[in-house]
C-alpha positions in Angstrom: 20.1 0.4 -15.2 19.6 2.8 -12.8 18.4 5.9 -15.1 16.5 3.1 -17.0 14.5 2.4 -13.3 13.8 6.1 -12.4 12.2 6.6 -15.8 8.7 7.0 -16.0 6.5 6.5 -19.1 5.5 10.2 -19.2 9.3 11.0 -19.6 9.3 8.5 -22.8 6.3 10.0 -24.3 7.7 13.5 -24.9 11.4 11.7 -25.7 10.4 8.9 -27.9 14.0 7.1 -28.3 14.1 6.6 -24.6 12.9 3.3 -22.8 10.8 3.1 -19.5 10.8 1.7 -16.1 7.7 -1.0 -16.9 9.6 -4.0 -18.0 12.1 -3.8 -14.8 8.5 -2.7 -12.7 7.2 -6.1 -14.4 10.5 -8.1 -13.1 11.1 -6.2 -9.8 7.3 -7.1 -8.7 8.1 -10.8 -8.8 11.4 -10.5 -7.6 10.0 -8.7 -4.4 6.8 -11.0 -4.3 9.1 -14.0 -4.0 11.8 -12.9 -1.4 9.1 -11.7 1.1 7.1 -14.9 0.2 10.1 -17.0 0.6 11.2 -15.0 4.1 7.7 -15.2 5.5 7.6 -19.0 4.5 10.6 -20.2 6.0 10.2 -17.7 9.3 6.6 -17.9 10.3 6.3 -22.4 10.3 3.5 -21.4 12.4 0.9 -19.1 10.5 -1.3 -21.3 8.1 -1.6 -20.3 4.5 -4.8 -17.6 4.4 -2.2 -15.5 7.4 1.2 -16.1 5.1 -1.5 -13.9 2.5 -2.2 -11.4 4.3 1.3 -10.4 5.9 2.8 -10.4 2.2 -0.2 -8.1 1.3 0.8 -6.0 4.3 4.0 -5.5 2.6 3.8 -6.2 -1.0 1.3 -3.0 -1.8 1.4 0.0 -3.1 1.1 2.2 -0.1 3.9 0.3 1.8 6.2 0.7 -1.3 5.2 4.4 -2.3 6.3 4.9 1.9 9.6 3.2 0.6 10.1 5.2 -1.9 9.5 8.7 -0.2 11.7 7.4 2.4 14.9 6.6 0.0 14.1 10.1 -1.9 13.4 8.2 -5.2 11.0 11.3 -6.1 13.2 14.1 -6.7 15.2 11.3 -9.0 12.5 10.5 -11.3 12.4 11.4 -14.8 9.1 12.5 -15.6 7.4 14.2 -18.4 6.4 17.7 -17.9 2.9 17.4 -17.4 3.5 14.4 -14.7 6.1 16.7 -13.1 3.7 19.6 -12.5 0.7 18.0 -11.7 2.6 16.3 -8.7 3.8 13.1 -10.4 7.0 13.1 -8.0 4.7 12.3 -5.0 2.2 10.1 -6.4 1.7 6.7 -4.6 1.7 4.4 -8.1 4.5 6.3 -9.2 6.9 6.0 -6.4 5.8 2.3 -5.5 6.6 1.3 -9.3 9.8 3.0 -9.3 11.0 1.1 -6.2 9.9 -2.4 -7.7 11.9 -1.0 -11.2 14.8 -0.8 -8.8 14.3 -3.9 -7.3 14.2 -5.4 -10.8 17.7 -3.6 -11.4 19.6 -4.6 -8.7 18.6 -8.6 -9.9 19.3 -8.2 -12.9 22.6 -6.3 -12.3 23.7 -8.3 -9.7 21.4 -11.6 -9.3 19.0 -13.0 -6.9 21.8 -13.4 -3.5 22.1 -9.7 -3.9 18.6 -8.9 -4.5 17.0 -10.8 -2.0 19.3 -8.8 0.7 18.6 -5.7 -0.4 15.0 -6.3 -0.5 15.3 -7.4 3.0 16.9 -4.5 4.5 14.6 -2.5 3.1 11.1 -4.8 3.8 12.4 -6.5 7.4 10.9 -3.8 9.4 7.7 -3.8 7.9 7.4 -7.4 7.5 8.3 -8.3 11.4 5.7 -5.1 12.2 3.0 -6.6 10.0 3.6 -10.2 11.6 2.7 -9.2 15.3 -0.9 -9.6 13.7 -1.2 -10.3 9.9 -3.6 -8.3 8.1 -3.6 -5.7 10.8 -2.9 -2.9 8.4 -5.7 -3.9 6.4 -8.4 -2.2 8.2 -11.2 -2.3 5.7 -11.1 -6.0 5.0 -11.4 -6.2 8.9 -14.0 -4.0 9.7 -16.5 -5.3 6.6 -15.6 -9.0 8.2 -16.8 -7.4 11.8 -19.9 -5.7 10.1 -20.9 -9.2 8.3 -20.7 -11.1 11.5 -22.8 -8.4 13.2 -25.4 -8.5 10.5 -24.2 -4.2 10.4 -24.2 -5.1 6.5 -21.3 -3.4 3.9 -19.4 -0.4 5.4 -19.9 2.6 2.8 -17.1 5.2 1.9 -17.9 8.8 1.5 -14.9 10.6 0.0 -14.1 14.0 -0.6 -10.7 15.7 -1.9 -9.2 19.7 -1.2 -6.1 21.9 -2.2 -4.4 21.5 -5.7 -3.4 19.1 -7.8 0.2 18.5 -6.5 -1.0 18.6 -2.6 -4.0 17.2 -2.9 -5.7 15.7 0.5 -8.5 13.5 0.5 -11.0 12.9 3.9 -13.0 9.9 4.2 -16.3 8.8 6.2 -17.0 5.4 7.0 -20.6 4.9 7.6 -21.7 1.5 9.5 -25.1 0.8 9.4 -26.4 3.9 8.4 -24.1 6.1 11.0 -20.9 7.6 10.3 -18.9 5.6 12.4 -15.1 6.7 11.3 -13.4 9.6 10.4 -9.6 9.7 8.3 -7.4 11.7 6.2 -4.6 10.7 3.7 -2.4 11.7 0.8 -4.7 9.5 -1.2 -8.3 7.9 -1.1 -6.7 4.7 -0.2 -4.6 5.9 2.8 -7.7 7.9 3.9 -10.1 5.2 3.7 -7.9 2.8 5.7 -7.7 5.1 8.5 -11.3 5.8 8.4 -12.3 2.3 8.4 -9.7 1.9 12.1 -11.6 4.7 13.0 -14.8 2.4 12.6 -13.5 -0.6 13.7 -12.3 0.8 17.0 -15.9 2.3 17.3 -17.9 -0.7 16.5 -15.9 -2.7 18.9 -16.4 -0.2 21.6 -20.3 0.2 21.1 -20.4 -3.9 20.8 -18.3 -3.8 24.2 -21.5 -1.8 25.9 -23.9 -4.0 24.2 -24.9 -1.6 21.4 -26.1 -3.3 18.1 -26.8 -6.6 20.0 -30.6 -6.3 21.1 -31.1 -5.4 16.7 -28.6 -7.5 15.1 -27.1 -10.4 17.5 
């Protein structure tokens, strides 16, 4: 089960008789979602449905799972095709996140619900508690869009650029609000760079609002 959970479809393309981890990933995704949902539902009884959904989304997402995969050193253990391996597949967020979900699925199949729940909570509880301090706070793009909508500043625009070789790609993002660059960010993926830039822009817009800017034109 462990070997299967770590087998990417690119490996199967070069080894036709081998099964990939996609079915386990499918199962693990549901098990993870239910464990986190059940925990936050019973632990945060004061939160309404909308905030519970944001809290779950801040934990059950590709970036968080990829970080977990990195901390567990999943990358070096993956069975990848030669092409995927050479293109930096062991560091790709999507592949790491899928492998972690497949591992959760494997634990569930092998040992059942109690064991799967314990393993998942052991690995994600820190992220849940951190996110619960302000549900949705990690989704800076959403927060920024909600803020700019309230202030009639239009929808934020993101300009993305990449640099470096395929196996070590870095991305930079600029957030443009009301026609002006308000935030900058960088990361190992486009999504992360956008989130950092959105966080920067969010803080900048709040600062400008506090100083009275935008109000004459947009309030």
